[in-house]
Wavefront OBJ file of the C-alpha trace (Angstrom):
o trace
v -9.757 20.807 -23.665
v -5.955 20.660 -23.379
v -3.977 22.940 -21.136
v -2.666 24.974 -24.097
v -6.170 25.474 -25.464
v -7.515 26.437 -22.034
v -4.648 28.910 -21.478
v -5.010 30.426 -24.931
v -8.750 30.956 -24.338
v -8.128 32.765 -21.018
v -5.427 34.942 -22.566
v -7.686 35.938 -25.452
v -10.531 36.597 -22.994
v -8.168 38.969 -21.173
v -8.194 37.282 -17.805
v -5.721 39.663 -16.139
v -4.090 37.457 -13.498
v -3.667 33.699 -13.743
v -2.221 31.395 -11.108
v -0.534 28.209 -12.328
v 0.169 25.646 -9.576
v 2.807 23.155 -10.629
v 6.135 21.685 -9.567
v 7.235 21.537 -13.233
v 8.344 25.126 -13.715
v 10.431 24.494 -16.832
v 7.771 22.453 -18.599
v 5.076 24.982 -17.686
v 7.112 27.872 -19.043
v 7.655 25.969 -22.265
v 3.891 25.483 -22.624
v 3.242 29.158 -21.938
v 5.827 30.197 -24.520
v 4.251 27.905 -27.174
v 0.806 29.261 -26.352
v 1.969 32.902 -26.573
v 3.535 32.165 -29.935
v 0.215 31.077 -31.360
v -1.393 34.374 -30.181
v 0.219 36.684 -32.749
v 3.711 36.089 -31.336
v 3.051 37.666 -27.935
v 6.189 38.585 -26.023
v 6.920 36.593 -22.841
v 8.658 38.307 -19.932
v 9.931 36.061 -17.103
v 10.742 37.411 -13.641
v 12.118 35.840 -10.472
v 13.224 37.406 -7.209
v 16.939 36.699 -7.647
v 17.532 37.505 -11.330
v 14.770 40.020 -12.013
v 13.407 40.078 -15.565
v 15.181 37.802 -18.012
v 15.190 37.051 -21.719
v 14.820 40.571 -23.060
v 18.221 42.381 -23.222
v 16.595 45.772 -22.634
v 14.987 44.587 -19.400
v 17.648 42.161 -18.077
v 17.898 42.397 -14.323
v 15.013 44.862 -13.908
v 13.148 44.547 -10.573
v 15.774 42.254 -9.083
v 14.750 41.540 -5.470
v 11.819 43.947 -5.856
v 8.430 42.255 -6.478
v 6.530 45.556 -6.352
v 8.756 46.951 -9.086
v 8.126 43.792 -11.088
v 4.428 44.675 -11.147
v 5.112 48.318 -11.934
v 7.114 47.181 -14.958
v 3.927 45.718 -16.439
v 2.464 49.246 -16.665
v 5.547 50.646 -18.434
v 4.904 48.730 -21.613
v 2.671 50.641 -24.111
v -0.972 49.628 -23.981
v -0.836 48.429 -27.577
v 1.901 45.876 -26.820
v 0.593 42.324 -26.231
v 2.632 40.447 -23.630
v 2.597 37.695 -21.020
v 4.399 38.269 -17.737
v 5.515 35.071 -15.940
v 6.270 35.694 -12.260
v 8.007 32.784 -10.515
v 7.263 32.049 -6.853
v 5.146 35.166 -6.600
v 2.817 33.530 -4.105
v 5.328 34.336 -1.391
v 4.606 38.060 -1.722
v 0.812 38.060 -1.904
v 0.348 38.790 1.814
v 2.163 42.128 1.433
v -0.436 44.950 1.464
v 1.374 46.913 -1.271
v 1.576 43.871 -3.556
v -2.069 42.959 -3.001
v -3.229 46.531 -3.703
v -1.090 46.760 -6.816
v -2.449 43.485 -8.172
v -6.044 44.668 -7.691
v -5.227 47.928 -9.461
v -3.544 46.009 -12.328
v -6.545 43.676 -12.607
v -8.711 46.685 -13.488
v -6.302 48.134 -16.041
v -5.350 44.921 -17.815
v -8.960 44.069 -18.677
v -8.724 46.518 -21.559
v -5.187 45.486 -22.637
v -3.695 42.395 -24.270
v -1.473 41.795 -21.268
v -1.658 38.954 -18.745
v 0.165 38.069 -15.572
v 0.831 34.394 -14.844
v 2.092 33.431 -11.411
v 4.011 30.164 -11.171
v 3.994 28.437 -7.785
v 4.359 24.848 -6.521
v 1.059 25.074 -4.646
v -2.036 27.270 -4.343
v -1.666 30.001 -1.728
v -4.044 32.856 -2.413
v -5.144 35.294 0.310
v -8.870 35.768 0.544
v -8.737 39.430 -0.554
v -7.211 38.401 -3.940
v -9.458 35.404 -4.617
v -11.747 37.423 -6.912
v -9.009 38.786 -9.157
v -6.889 35.596 -9.566
v -7.914 32.637 -11.715
v -6.317 29.298 -10.824
v -5.231 27.008 -13.667
v -4.437 23.309 -13.463
v -1.323 21.943 -15.117
v -1.614 18.205 -15.547
v 1.212 15.728 -15.252
v 2.754 14.560 -18.551
v 0.497 12.536 -20.804
v 1.615 9.095 -22.113
v 2.466 10.745 -25.448
v 4.652 13.376 -23.776
v 6.341 10.707 -21.650
v 7.078 8.507 -24.688
v 8.520 11.460 -26.604
v 10.824 12.422 -23.712
v 11.898 8.857 -22.893
v 12.642 8.116 -26.557
v 14.638 11.346 -26.868
v 16.704 10.676 -23.756
v 17.426 7.045 -24.635
v 18.449 7.962 -28.167
v 20.737 10.670 -26.836
v 22.468 8.087 -24.648
v 22.635 5.480 -27.400
v 20.251 3.148 -25.553
v 17.719 0.966 -27.398
v 14.792 -0.810 -25.755
v 12.506 -3.308 -27.349
v 9.000 -1.965 -28.117
v 7.423 -4.044 -25.327
v 9.934 -2.826 -22.742
v 9.554 0.760 -23.924
v 5.733 0.563 -23.588
v 6.163 -0.887 -20.075
v 8.580 1.929 -19.169
v 6.210 4.632 -20.453
v 3.257 3.100 -18.567
v 5.323 2.870 -15.378
v 6.394 6.518 -15.653
v 2.817 7.781 -15.680
v 2.294 9.949 -12.609
v 5.872 11.311 -12.579
v 7.045 14.740 -13.681
v 9.384 15.052 -16.633
v 12.224 15.972 -14.312
v 11.721 12.849 -12.188
v 11.546 10.692 -15.334
v 14.880 12.160 -16.414
v 16.389 11.348 -13.020
v 15.161 7.755 -13.109
v 16.659 7.161 -16.565
v 19.921 8.874 -15.547
v 20.085 6.675 -12.430
v 19.763 3.474 -14.424
v 22.277 4.612 -17.052
v 24.761 5.698 -14.365
v 24.486 2.332 -12.596
v 24.990 0.114 -15.627
v 26.121 2.360 -18.463
v 22.794 1.616 -20.079
v 19.122 1.503 -19.175
v 17.866 -2.072 -18.957
v 14.329 -3.426 -18.841
v 14.784 -4.575 -15.220
v 15.641 -0.994 -14.230
v 11.928 -0.190 -14.557
v 11.709 -1.136 -10.863
v 13.492 2.154 -10.181
v 10.367 3.935 -11.424
v 8.289 2.383 -8.624
v 10.720 3.704 -6.013
v 10.529 7.151 -7.597
v 6.754 6.991 -7.423
v 6.933 6.165 -3.732
v 9.123 9.237 -3.235
v 6.705 11.410 -5.212
v 3.724 10.214 -3.158
v 5.606 10.775 0.145
v 6.340 14.358 -0.824
v 2.709 15.175 -1.650
v 1.743 14.301 1.962
v -1.754 13.591 0.683
v -1.514 9.949 -0.395
v 0.506 7.136 1.193
v 1.988 4.333 -0.919
v 0.887 1.448 1.247
v 2.520 -1.995 1.135
v -0.030 -4.768 0.455
v 1.287 -8.175 1.553
v -1.994 -9.632 2.761
v -3.723 -12.300 0.646
v -7.324 -13.132 0.090
v -6.679 -16.357 1.979
v -5.744 -14.278 5.058
v -9.370 -13.213 5.386
v -11.522 -15.553 7.442
v -15.078 -15.849 6.208
v -16.595 -13.123 4.000
v -17.171 -15.713 1.253
v -19.669 -13.596 -0.711
v -17.258 -10.669 -0.818
v -14.329 -12.859 -1.788
v -16.310 -14.470 -4.605
v -17.257 -11.002 -5.876
v -13.596 -9.923 -5.855
v -12.297 -13.118 -7.501
v -14.738 -12.707 -10.401
v -13.213 -9.290 -11.085
v -9.592 -10.370 -10.850
v -8.905 -9.699 -14.583
v -11.239 -6.766 -14.976
v -8.381 -4.292 -15.566
v -6.845 -6.291 -18.407
v -6.863 -5.350 -22.076
v -8.871 -8.554 -22.736
v -11.618 -7.168 -20.512
v -11.652 -3.909 -22.531
v -11.955 -5.850 -25.777
v -14.822 -7.813 -24.259
v -16.545 -4.500 -23.547
v -16.281 -4.487 -19.741
v -15.879 -1.072 -18.117
v -13.272 -0.589 -15.414
v -14.559 -1.567 -11.959
v -15.393 1.615 -10.039
v -15.079 0.698 -6.386
v -16.469 -0.835 -3.252
v -17.978 0.529 -0.015
v -17.457 -1.780 2.961
v -19.758 -0.999 5.868
v -19.562 -2.841 9.159
v -18.557 -3.142 12.765
v -15.059 -2.178 13.846
v -12.504 -4.941 13.642
v -14.399 -7.017 11.069
v -11.627 -7.084 8.463
v -12.619 -4.187 6.211
v -9.123 -2.680 6.088
v -7.576 -6.110 5.670
v -9.829 -6.645 2.654
v -8.602 -3.430 1.019
v -4.988 -4.601 1.334
v -5.866 -8.095 0.081
v -7.571 -6.694 -3.044
v -4.416 -4.777 -4.032
v -2.232 -7.865 -3.496
v -4.594 -10.217 -5.362
v -5.031 -7.832 -8.316
v -1.299 -6.909 -8.390
v -2.081 -3.182 -8.217
v -0.414 -0.432 -6.157
v -2.337 0.524 -2.994
v -2.669 4.227 -2.258
v -4.107 5.253 1.102
v -5.927 8.588 1.371
v -6.208 10.444 4.685
v -9.097 12.788 3.889
v -8.030 15.125 6.721
v -4.889 15.958 4.730
v -6.984 17.454 1.986
v -8.009 20.429 4.098
v -5.675 23.467 4.179
v -5.974 26.845 5.784
v -5.609 29.105 2.723
v -8.264 30.035 0.195
v -8.425 27.440 -2.560
v -5.828 25.180 -0.937
v -8.253 22.407 0.041
v -9.811 22.302 -3.401
v -6.379 22.314 -4.988
v -5.239 19.384 -2.807
v -8.384 17.452 -3.750
v -7.657 17.982 -7.434
v -4.017 17.046 -6.879
v -5.083 13.824 -5.145
v -7.384 12.911 -8.046
v -4.713 13.818 -10.603
v -2.071 11.762 -8.894
v -4.331 8.697 -8.394
v -5.411 8.797 -12.061
v -1.805 9.208 -13.204
v -0.820 6.093 -11.231
v -3.765 4.080 -12.509
v -4.560 1.236 -12.575
v -4.384 1.346 -8.777
v -6.426 0.860 -5.584
v -7.382 4.008 -3.677
v -8.156 3.067 -0.077
v -10.134 5.509 2.045
v -10.335 4.208 5.610
v -13.235 5.282 7.851
v -14.746 7.642 5.312
v -17.700 8.155 7.634
v -15.469 10.142 10.010
v -14.121 12.287 7.206
v -17.439 13.521 5.834
v -19.709 13.072 8.885
v -22.257 15.780 9.450
v -20.673 18.571 7.480
v -22.905 21.410 6.379
v -20.376 23.882 5.066
v -20.835 26.334 7.890
v -17.787 27.719 9.688
v -15.337 27.063 6.842
v -16.810 29.199 4.018
v -18.184 26.065 2.410
v -14.796 24.415 1.927
v -15.975 21.030 3.225
v -18.951 21.081 0.851
v -16.794 21.939 -2.119
v -14.232 19.237 -1.339
v -17.001 16.685 -0.837
v -18.728 17.759 -4.039
v -15.542 17.492 -6.046
v -14.860 14.061 -4.610
v -18.257 12.449 -5.145
v -18.537 13.978 -8.648
v -15.228 12.325 -9.485
v -16.496 9.016 -8.028
v -19.522 9.151 -10.306
v -17.836 10.364 -13.504
v -14.323 8.892 -13.441
v -13.339 6.729 -16.363
v -9.787 5.987 -15.210
v -8.991 2.548 -13.713
v -8.833 3.771 -10.126
v -10.664 1.260 -7.909
v -11.873 3.031 -4.742
v -12.199 0.969 -1.581
v -13.913 2.963 1.159
v -14.644 1.620 4.650
v -17.159 2.927 7.143
v -18.248 1.930 10.643
v -21.227 4.260 11.079
v -23.472 4.282 8.021
v -25.766 6.903 9.544
v -22.939 9.421 9.530
v -22.414 9.184 5.730
v -24.128 11.809 3.557
v -26.917 10.254 1.423
v -25.103 11.332 -1.752
v -22.300 8.925 -0.938
v -24.694 5.936 -0.991
v -26.229 6.652 -4.383
v -25.739 3.965 -7.030
v -23.019 4.836 -9.480
v -20.503 6.010 -6.920
v -19.502 2.439 -6.137
v -20.067 -0.899 -7.912
v -21.401 -2.455 -4.698
v -21.988 -1.829 -1.017
v -21.189 -4.774 1.251
v -22.096 -5.173 4.905
v -19.308 -6.860 6.858
v -21.129 -8.147 9.901
v -20.411 -10.327 12.882
v -19.102 -13.760 11.900
v -20.805 -17.062 12.415
v -19.184 -19.789 14.489
v -17.696 -21.415 11.372
v -16.224 -18.087 10.325
v -14.670 -17.558 13.737
v -13.084 -20.980 13.450
v -11.631 -19.951 10.091
v -10.277 -16.722 11.648
v -8.606 -18.679 14.465
v -7.123 -21.027 11.856
v -5.719 -18.142 9.814
v -3.974 -16.534 12.797
v -2.680 -19.782 14.345
v -1.498 -21.130 10.966
v 0.646 -18.001 10.695
v 1.951 -18.078 14.280
v 2.217 -21.868 14.950
v 2.004 -23.656 11.549
v 3.643 -26.831 12.862
v 1.532 -27.060 16.055
v -1.844 -26.141 14.596
v -3.425 -29.577 15.345
v -2.835 -29.069 19.082
v -5.361 -26.191 19.185
v -9.032 -27.000 19.577
v -10.403 -24.696 16.881
v -14.082 -25.678 17.182
v -13.994 -25.043 20.919
v -12.255 -21.680 20.477
v -14.906 -20.613 17.977
v -17.734 -21.809 20.213
v -16.436 -20.054 23.329
v -15.923 -16.629 21.651
v -19.393 -15.736 20.266
v -18.944 -11.963 20.682
v -15.430 -11.502 19.283
v -14.305 -9.647 16.208
v -11.307 -10.637 14.121
v -9.271 -7.910 15.809
v -10.392 -9.136 19.214
v -9.589 -12.758 18.329
v -6.116 -11.735 17.278
v -5.680 -9.772 20.501
v -6.771 -12.770 22.584
v -4.162 -14.927 20.846
v -1.457 -12.291 21.467
v -2.428 -12.091 25.144
v -2.197 -15.929 25.356
v 1.264 -15.721 23.788
v 2.332 -13.264 26.493
v 0.986 -15.639 29.152
v 2.859 -18.648 27.726
v 6.089 -16.712 27.140
v 6.117 -15.355 30.701
v 5.952 -18.944 31.994
v 8.590 -20.271 29.579
v 6.273 -22.506 27.554
v 4.171 -22.389 24.418
v 0.647 -21.023 24.647
v -2.319 -23.386 24.506
v -6.049 -23.438 23.833
v -6.682 -22.858 27.530
v -4.458 -19.783 27.487
v -6.465 -18.308 24.608
v -9.739 -19.008 26.371
v -8.381 -17.479 29.575
v -7.349 -14.346 27.688
v -10.707 -14.188 25.964
v -12.564 -14.415 29.282
v -10.802 -11.262 30.482
v -11.866 -9.234 27.426
v -15.169 -7.372 26.957
v -15.918 -7.339 23.226
v -17.239 -4.271 21.419
v -20.345 -6.294 20.534
v -21.360 -5.988 24.225
v -20.257 -2.423 24.964
v -21.869 -0.951 21.808
v -24.793 -3.368 21.422
v -27.422 -0.773 20.415
v -25.209 0.750 17.724
v -24.329 -2.667 16.327
v -27.934 -3.876 16.333
v -28.951 -0.709 14.424
v -26.239 -1.407 11.850
v -27.409 -5.004 11.474
v -31.003 -3.858 11.001
v -29.885 -1.424 8.268
v -28.098 -4.250 6.441
v -31.022 -6.636 6.883
v -33.373 -4.147 5.212
v -31.688 -4.888 1.885
v -29.612 -1.711 1.540
v -26.362 -3.656 1.202
v -25.146 -7.065 0.174
v -23.949 -9.372 2.890
v -20.232 -10.103 2.756
v -20.713 -13.439 4.515
v -22.833 -16.336 3.338
v -25.949 -17.119 5.292
v -28.248 -14.101 5.238
v -30.658 -16.053 7.392
v -28.070 -16.074 10.137
v -28.131 -12.278 10.210
v -31.883 -12.191 10.433
v -31.805 -14.703 13.249
v -29.280 -12.621 15.161
v -31.586 -9.628 14.996
v -34.198 -11.592 16.946
v -31.810 -11.943 19.846
v -30.727 -9.242 22.200
v -27.139 -10.372 22.338
v -24.843 -10.009 19.286
v -23.308 -13.246 18.041
v -19.679 -12.269 17.579
v -17.308 -10.173 15.509
v -14.472 -10.766 13.143
l 1 2 3 4 5 6 7 8 9 10 11 12 13 14 15 16 17 18 19 20 21 22 23 24 25 26 27 28 29 30 31 32 33 34 35 36 37 38 39 40 41 42 43 44 45 46 47 48 49 50 51 52 53 54 55 56 57 58 59 60 61 62 63 64 65 66 67 68 69 70 71 72 73 74 75 76 77 78 79 80 81 82 83 84 85 86 87 88 89 90 91 92 93 94 95 96 97 98 99 100 101 102 103 104 105 106 107 108 109 110 111 112 113 114 115 116 117 118 119 120 121 122 123 124 125 126 127 128 129 130 131 132 133 134 135 136 137 138 139 140 141 142 143 144 145 146 147 148 149 150 151 152 153 154 155 156 157 158 159 160 161 162 163 164 165 166 167 168 169 170 171 172 173 174 175 176 177 178 179 180 181 182 183 184 185 186 187 188 189 190 191 192 193 194 195 196 197 198 199 200 201 202 203 204 205 206 207 208 209 210 211 212 213 214 215 216 217 218 219 220 221 222 223 224 225 226 227 228 229 230 231 232 233 234 235 236 237 238 239 240 241 242 243 244 245 246 247 248 249 250 251 252 253 254 255 256 257 258 259 260 261 262 263 264 265 266 267 268 269 270 271 272 273 274 275 276 277 278 279 280 281 282 283 284 285 286 287 288 289 290 291 292 293 294 295 296 297 298 299 300 301 302 303 304 305 306 307 308 309 310 311 312 313 314 315 316 317 318 319 320 321 322 323 324 325 326 327 328 329 330 331 332 333 334 335 336 337 338 339 340 341 342 343 344 345 346 347 348 349 350 351 352 353 354 355 356 357 358 359 360 361 362 363 364 365 366 367 368 369 370 371 372 373 374 375 376 377 378 379 380 381 382 383 384 385 386 387 388 389 390 391 392 393 394 395 396 397 398 399 400 401 402 403 404 405 406 407 408 409 410 411 412 413 414 415 416 417 418 419 420 421 422 423 424 425 426 427 428 429 430 431 432 433 434 435 436 437 438 439 440 441 442 443 444 445 446 447 448 449 450 451 452 453 454 455 456 457 458 459 460 461 462 463 464 465 466 467 468 469 470 471 472 473 474 475 476 477 478 479 480 481 482 483 484 485 486 487 488 489 490 491 492 493 494 495 496 497 498 499 500 501 502 503 504 505 506 507 508 509
């Protein structure tokens, strides 16, 4: 159901007070006016704090700087008159006791009248005492059809012509932006060159970064890491490489659905976050990072609204990678108590979207403690696959040393004894290997010389790996993976089983 259909239904059903959360005030008011026109030409009255009521000459300026009077004006119209009252920024006055009481009184009266109040606000802020009388409506970002219509109109007005292929690329790039931002991007390109050129589409990406920064929910994360920067994890890399073209139109014609996502479970420092960045780089898709803690707000309905906003934004920017780091900490052990069930509702909205989404948003979630994840998260259908990223074998540690040293000392790589380094660091993760190399660099730099294999081994001997300090937790995680509940990211499943027979972990990435 479209927004206009949904709004028309609520207006006909005499929902007295609606709350429309959107940054696109002008576009929303246009949609409301079109909807009111289809309902027997209902009158639309628009109010804001500075100008009062506008549009109707008989009411111009009424209730200027007086929100309570703005509500009282609703009652002055005869009961037989059908009307829609649009109140801009009215969320700022809802904490006032007189406003709240008046709204509750109006909610009773308007049930029997063809009058509706629609509050326009950039975000959901509803006090708890009004949550029962206010209905929140979602206003989606522009659809591809709306974007194409607006882009074509603006380009024609400026006398600019783009080839069909460039126009399609521009429309696709603008998905996820408001109409106002699209207008600004086009104006910026035209102002810079006197015309909008195909190469100016890069301006859209910068505008998207700005949009995401302002939401403060998602981060537009740079992804410069390559698949080759990951040492080991051959099974996982093969799985990813096979899906490299899965978002293409050719894959759709073949009948392939969009890949859904990946859950990476494993010990800290084993390269899970690095893998998420490498996927985005290899698939040439934007990487969005979600901090789940940012979804939770203090006002009634705010957390749920932020969750919907996150989903809406991610789908508008699709195809993309949505990276959720340490998801086990975000949803660990919640039971809905103490927050009026907000956590449960946010989690429910999120996992339902994971299971039902059809948009090309590939979710990469990482977790260190599988026991902390709710069972619903592990159900098949949420993710395409669950991979266990365990402790690396000796050959994998050698590959990790080679990756880091090739980046830091590409011309002197042969001088480092990679097999020995891998053999002497059986309990080290990739993060710990990198830290040992950095410590060796400090040692060599302080003595005015380049660092050597001996320096790395000396640094490693001074470190106590996590595999030793958290041995019980790591062994439990390995046992969970060995029971067949996840695919092994590294080749050599027998090696994992062998490690479980020993008390001492074998090393980390």
